[in-house]
C-alpha positions in Angstrom: 5.5 -8.2 -31.6 5.3 -12.0 -31.8 2.0 -13.8 -32.6 1.0 -14.4 -29.2 1.9 -10.9 -28.2 -0.6 -9.7 -30.9 -3.3 -12.0 -29.7 -2.9 -10.7 -26.2 -3.1 -7.1 -27.5 -6.5 -8.1 -29.8 -7.9 -10.0 -26.7 -7.8 -6.7 -24.5 -8.9 -4.6 -26.9 -11.9 -6.8 -27.6 -12.6 -6.9 -23.7 -12.7 -3.1 -23.6 -16.2 -2.4 -22.5 -16.0 -5.1 -20.1 -12.6 -4.0 -18.6 -13.5 -0.2 -18.3 -16.9 -1.1 -16.7 -15.0 -3.1 -13.8 -12.8 -0.1 -13.4 -15.5 2.0 -13.0 -17.6 -0.4 -10.6 -14.7 -0.8 -8.4 -14.1 3.1 -8.5 -17.8 3.8 -7.3 -17.5 1.3 -4.7 -14.3 2.5 -2.9 -13.5 0.7 0.4 -10.8 1.4 3.0 -8.1 -1.1 3.9 -9.0 -4.8 5.4 -12.7 -3.4 4.3 -12.8 -4.3 0.7 -15.2 -6.9 0.6 -17.3 -5.8 -2.3 -13.9 -5.2 -4.7 -12.6 -8.6 -3.1 -16.0 -10.2 -4.0 -16.0 -8.6 -7.6 -12.6 -9.7 -8.4 -12.9 -13.3 -7.0 -16.3 -13.8 -9.0 -14.6 -12.9 -12.2 -11.8 -15.2 -11.5 -13.9 -18.3 -10.7 -15.6 -17.8 -14.4 -12.3 -19.3 -15.8 -10.3 -20.4 -12.9 -10.6 -23.7 -10.8 -8.5 -22.6 -7.8 -9.3 -19.0 -6.3 -8.1 -18.4 -2.6 -10.4 -15.8 -0.7 -10.0 -14.1 2.7 -6.2 -13.7 2.5 -5.4 -11.0 5.1 -9.4 -10.8 5.5 -9.9 -9.6 1.8 -7.2 -10.6 -0.3 -7.7 -12.9 -3.2 -5.3 -15.3 -5.4 -6.1 -16.7 -8.5 -4.0 -19.5 -10.0 -3.8 -19.8 -14.0 -1.4 -22.6 -14.5 -0.8 -24.9 -11.1 1.2 -27.4 -13.0 3.8 -25.4 -14.1 4.4 -23.4 -10.8 7.5 -25.4 -9.8 9.1 -23.8 -12.9 8.2 -20.3 -12.1 5.6 -18.3 -10.6 4.8 -14.8 -11.5 2.0 -12.6 -9.4 0.5 -9.8 -11.1 -0.5 -7.4 -8.3 -3.5 -5.1 -8.0 -4.3 -3.3 -4.8 -8.0 -3.2 -3.3 -8.1 -0.1 -1.1 -8.8 3.5 -1.4 -8.3 6.3 1.0 -10.8 8.0 3.2 -11.6 11.3 1.4 -15.5 11.9 2.0 -15.3 15.4 0.4 -14.3 13.9 -3.1 -17.2 14.2 -5.7 -16.9 10.6 -6.5 -16.4 9.2 -2.8 -18.3 6.3 -1.9 -21.1 7.8 0.6 -21.2 4.6 2.5 -17.3 4.3 3.3 -16.0 7.5 2.6 -13.8 6.1 0.4 -12.4 7.3 -2.8 -9.9 6.1 -5.3 -8.0 9.1 -5.7 -5.0 6.9 -5.2 -5.8 4.9 -8.7 -5.9 1.3 -6.9 -8.9 0.7 -9.2 -7.2 1.1 -12.1 -4.5 -1.5 -11.1 -7.2 -4.1 -10.2 -9.0 -3.0 -13.8 -5.3 -3.9 -15.1 -5.0 -7.5 -13.6 -8.5 -8.0 -14.5 -7.8 -7.2 -18.1 -4.7 -9.3 -18.1 -6.4 -12.0 -16.9 -9.0 -12.3 -19.6 -6.1 -12.4 -22.1 -3.8 -14.9 -20.2 -6.8 -17.3 -19.7 -7.3 -17.7 -23.4 -6.0 -21.3 -24.4 -4.2 -19.7 -27.4 -2.1 -17.8 -24.7 -1.8 -20.1 -21.8 -0.3 -22.9 -23.8 2.3 -20.7 -24.4 3.2 -19.9 -20.6 6.1 -21.8 -19.2 4.8 -20.9 -15.4 2.3 -20.1 -12.9 0.4 -16.8 -13.4 -1.0 -15.6 -10.1 -3.7 -12.6 -10.2 -3.5 -11.3 -6.8 -5.5 -8.7 -5.3 -4.1 -7.2 -2.1 -5.5 -5.1 0.8 -4.6 -2.2 3.0 -1.9 -0.8 1.1 -2.8 3.0 2.0 -1.8 2.7 5.8 -4.5 4.7 7.6 -7.1 4.1 10.2 -4.4 3.2 12.9 -6.8 2.5 15.8 -9.0 0.2 13.7 -6.0 -1.9 12.5 -4.8 -1.9 16.3 -8.3 -3.2 17.1 -8.2 -6.1 14.3 -4.6 -6.8 15.8 -6.1 -7.4 19.5 -8.9 -9.6 17.8 -6.0 -11.8 16.4 -7.2 -11.0 12.7 -4.1 -9.7 11.7 -1.0 -8.8 12.9 0.5 -6.2 10.6 -1.2 -3.0 9.2 -0.1 -3.3 5.7 -1.7 -5.8 3.4 1.4 -7.5 1.8 3.2 -7.3 5.2 0.3 -9.3 6.4 0.2 -11.5 3.7 4.1 -11.9 3.7 3.3 -13.3 7.6 0.7 -15.7 6.6 2.6 -17.3 3.7 0.8 -16.0 0.7 4.0 -14.8 -0.9 5.9 -18.2 -0.2 4.8 -19.5 -3.8 5.8 -16.3 -5.6 8.9 -16.0 -7.6 8.9 -12.6 -8.7 5.9 -10.1 -9.1 4.8 -7.2 -11.6 3.1 -4.1 -9.9 1.3 -0.9 -11.1 0.5 2.6 -10.5 -1.6 5.1 -12.2 0.5 8.5 -13.0 -0.4 12.2 -13.5 2.8 12.4 -15.3 2.7 9.8 -17.7 4.4 6.4 -18.8 7.4 5.3 -16.8 9.1 2.0 -15.9 11.4 0.9 -12.9 11.5 2.5 -9.6 13.8 4.3 -7.3 13.9 4.2 -3.6 10.7 5.3 -0.9 10.4 5.9 2.6 10.2 3.6 5.2 7.9 4.3 8.5 6.4 3.3 11.9 2.6 4.0 13.0 1.8 5.3 15.9 -1.3 5.9 18.3 -0.9 8.4 20.6 -3.6 8.8 23.5 -3.2 11.6 26.0 -4.9 11.1 29.1 -6.1 14.0 31.1 -8.8 14.5 33.7 -12.5 15.7 33.0 -14.0 18.7 34.8 -16.6 21.3 34.0 -14.6 23.4 31.7 -16.5 26.7 33.1 -17.4 26.1 36.8 -14.4 23.8 37.8 -11.6 24.2 35.4 -8.9 24.2 38.0 -9.9 20.2 38.8 -9.3 19.4 35.1 -6.3 18.2 33.1 -6.5 19.2 29.4 -5.8 16.3 27.4 -6.2 18.3 24.1 -3.7 21.2 25.5 -1.1 18.5 26.6 -1.7 17.0 22.9 -1.1 20.4 21.3 2.1 21.2 23.5 3.3 17.8 21.8 2.4 18.9 18.5 4.4 22.4 18.9 7.3 20.1 20.3 7.4 17.7 17.2 7.4 21.0 15.2 10.5 22.3 16.7 12.3 19.2 15.9 11.7 19.6 12.1 15.2 21.4 12.0 17.1 18.4 13.3 16.1 16.3 10.5 18.7 15.8 7.8 17.1 16.9 4.2 18.7 13.8 2.6 17.1 11.4 5.1 13.6 12.4 3.5 11.7 12.2 7.3 8.2 13.0 7.1 6.2 13.2 10.4 2.5 14.2 9.5 0.0 13.6 12.5 -3.9 13.7 12.5 -6.0 14.5 15.5 -8.7 12.4 15.7 -10.2 12.6 19.0 -9.7 16.2 21.1 -12.6 16.1 23.4 -16.4 15.0 23.8 -18.1 18.1 24.8 -17.2 21.9 24.5 -18.0 22.5 28.2 -15.9 19.4 29.4 -12.1 19.5 29.6 -11.2 16.9 27.1 -10.2 13.8 29.1 -8.8 12.2 26.1 -7.0 13.2 22.8 -5.9 11.0 20.5 -3.2 11.5 17.6 -2.5 9.2 14.9 0.8 9.6 12.9 3.3 8.0 10.5 6.9 8.5 10.9 8.6 8.1 7.9 12.7 8.3 6.7 14.4 7.2 3.7 16.4 4.5 6.1 15.6 2.7 9.1 18.0 4.7 11.1 16.2 8.1 9.8 12.8 6.9 10.6 13.9 5.4 13.9 15.6 8.4 15.1 12.4 10.7 14.2 10.0 8.4 15.9 12.1 8.5 19.1 11.7 12.3 18.7 8.4 12.0 18.4 7.9 10.0 21.5 9.7 12.8 23.6 7.5 15.5 22.0 4.2 14.0 23.3 5.5 12.9 26.3 7.2 16.5 27.3 3.5 17.9 26.5 1.9 15.5 28.6 4.4 16.0 31.6 4.0 19.6 31.6 0.3 19.6 32.2 0.1 16.5 34.6 -1.4 14.5 31.7 -0.7 10.6 31.3 -0.2 9.0 27.8 0.0 5.9 26.0 2.0 5.6 22.9 1.8 2.6 20.8 4.0 1.9 17.9 3.5 -0.4 15.3 5.8 -1.5 12.3 4.6 -0.1 9.3 6.6 -0.5 5.9 10.2 -1.1 5.3 12.1 1.8 2.8 11.4 0.9 -1.0 14.5 -0.7 -2.7 15.5 0.6 -6.2 14.5 -1.8 -9.2 15.1 -1.5 -12.5 12.8 -2.8 -15.3 14.4 -5.5 -17.2 15.3 -4.3 -20.7 13.4 -7.3 -22.5 9.9 -5.5 -20.9 10.7 -2.4 -22.0 10.6 -3.3 -25.3 6.8 -4.3 -25.0 5.8 -1.3 -23.0 7.1 0.9 -26.1 5.4 -1.0 -28.5 1.9 -1.5 -26.3 2.0 2.3 -26.0 3.5 3.5 -29.0 5.6 6.0 -27.1 8.6 5.9 -25.2 8.2 5.2 -21.5 10.6 7.3 -19.0 13.0 5.3 -17.2 13.2 5.9 -13.6 16.4 6.1 -12.0 17.5 4.1 -9.3 18.6 7.2 -7.8 15.1 8.8 -7.5 13.6 8.8 -4.2 10.1 9.4 -3.0 8.9 10.7 0.3 5.8 8.4 0.3 5.5 4.5 1.0 4.5 1.4 0.0 4.0 -2.3 1.1 5.6 -3.2 -2.3 8.9 -2.4 -0.4 8.3 -5.3 1.9 7.9 -7.4 -0.8 11.1 -6.4 -2.4 13.1 -7.5 0.5 12.1 -11.0 -0.5 11.7 -11.0 -4.4 12.0 -9.1 -7.3 8.9 -6.6 -8.0 9.0 -5.1 -11.6 6.8 -1.9 -11.3 5.4 0.4 -14.0 3.3 3.7 -14.4 0.6 4.5 -17.0 -1.0 7.8 -17.3 -4.4 8.5 -18.1 -5.1 10.7 -14.8 -4.9 14.5 -14.0 -4.8 16.7 -10.9 -3.1 15.2 -7.9 -2.9 11.7 -6.2 -4.6 11.6 -2.9 -6.3 14.6 -3.7 -9.7 16.0 -4.5 -9.0 17.2 -8.0 -7.7 13.5 -9.3 -9.5 12.5 -12.4 -9.1 9.8 -15.0 -8.8 11.4 -18.1 -8.0 8.8 -20.9 -9.3 5.4 -20.0 -7.3 3.5 -22.3 -4.1 4.5 -21.1 -5.3 4.0 -17.5 -7.0 0.5 -17.8 -6.5 -1.0 -21.4 -2.8 0.0 -21.5 -2.0 -1.3 -17.9 -3.8 -4.6 -18.7 -1.7 -5.1 -21.9 1.9 -4.4 -19.9 0.5 -6.7 -17.0 -0.2 -9.4 -19.7 2.7 -8.9 -22.1 5.0 -8.7 -19.3 3.6 -12.2 -18.0 4.1 -13.7 -21.2 7.6 -12.5 -21.9 8.8 -13.7 -18.2 7.0 -16.9 -18.9 7.5 -17.9 -22.4 10.1 -20.4 -23.6 9.8 -22.4 -20.4 10.0 -19.2 -18.3 13.6 -18.7 -19.4 13.7 -14.7 -18.6 11.9 -15.1 -15.3 14.1 -17.8 -13.8 17.4 -15.9 -15.1 16.1 -12.6 -13.6 14.9 -14.6 -10.3 18.5 -16.2 -10.0 20.3 -12.8 -10.3 17.9 -11.3 -7.6 19.6 -11.0 -3.8 16.9 -10.9 -1.2 17.5 -9.1 2.0 15.7 -11.8 3.5 15.8 -15.5 3.2 12.2 -16.2 3.9 9.0 -14.7 5.8 10.2 -15.9 9.4 13.3 -13.5 8.9 11.2 -10.6 7.6 8.8 -10.8 10.6 11.3 -11.1 13.0 13.0 -8.1 11.8 9.6 -6.1 11.8 9.0 -6.8 15.1 11.6 -5.1 16.8 9.5 -1.6 15.9 6.6 -2.7 17.9 6.3 -1.4 21.4 3.9 0.7 23.8 4.9 3.1 26.5 2.5 4.5 28.9 2.0 6.8 32.0 -0.8 7.7 34.0 -2.0 11.2 34.7 0.0 12.8 37.5 3.0 10.3 37.6 6.1 12.8 37.6 8.2 10.9 34.9 8.8 10.8 31.4 
């Protein structure tokens, strides 16, 4: 490591208690997507202590802090930390007010960006940077609460359910040339990313007819039973999905009736329909629609199927060799190099950003249990928070030193799928549609 890199390491170590305190604070105030007002305010408040330009309220809760605006035209790098948590109210550390739980480890990302900010804002480091650093807190990566997000869309507050998708739409990534992103891992240190599933989101409302469940059941149309038929039909479709397409359809029933002695008039199902390719999840989405249309028709029920764009498939992206060296030195261990052929059945809106600019991803350990599960736990704060901050900060320095030579070279080599946000949003809009039928209408 050179002199400046050692200063970065020392600064983060000196701020150890502050960084860990920040992480624990975010962890204990877990919030759901587009509702992350505490985390957003906490992050923005910290940035304002040293930065003169901090934008807030981007895609409702997003925050951008600018370190070196006079150098942004040379090269602009975003360090991304995600704000939101999952709804897992049974988690022992869940926020009792929101039901949110950071079993996703997003609080570690945000703490890492915060720690990197403390180091990079030091004058000794800042003067060595040949470009802009944007400390970027992004909302709503965990795609859930589809009905709530649809309500925000109807109010005109957002257009997309994914935070980075919405940030792209409003132009918040227009001044970014490349980004560095992180995720916590229960299997240890790694760098680079393979492919991941894309998806569309659906809210399916099955409409029946209410009636007294005991005195006059013949007068009703049971929406719950029609929805159950749809779920059964969808299960039979499973054998038609090819293994190599990595299709995942995982619905939840959010409403099945109002009172036990009233035949359910409405059943509501939310689901994501995922696949390794756009063709794969489009095929699965059509089969999902057919399943619930068939279930409704069988019992004379109606339906309303609202499909919204989700995330595009994640693109493979290797971690630059020049940055792998610093990961090795900062961690004092050999990171696992993720093969570009590795595939995850999960999804992330980082993939959408990749369709426009390079995103270099790394994972740090320090956690055990399962992601998105109640046994998730941070076991090593230095690996989860401090090492994350060091890799964020050192990556920024190496990309931006020497007049941002490395950053500019990598950006020049990158071949984006879309030229700009307009091409991107036009592509997403093809996945938006609504189909509906009233109860008793004999058609699919």
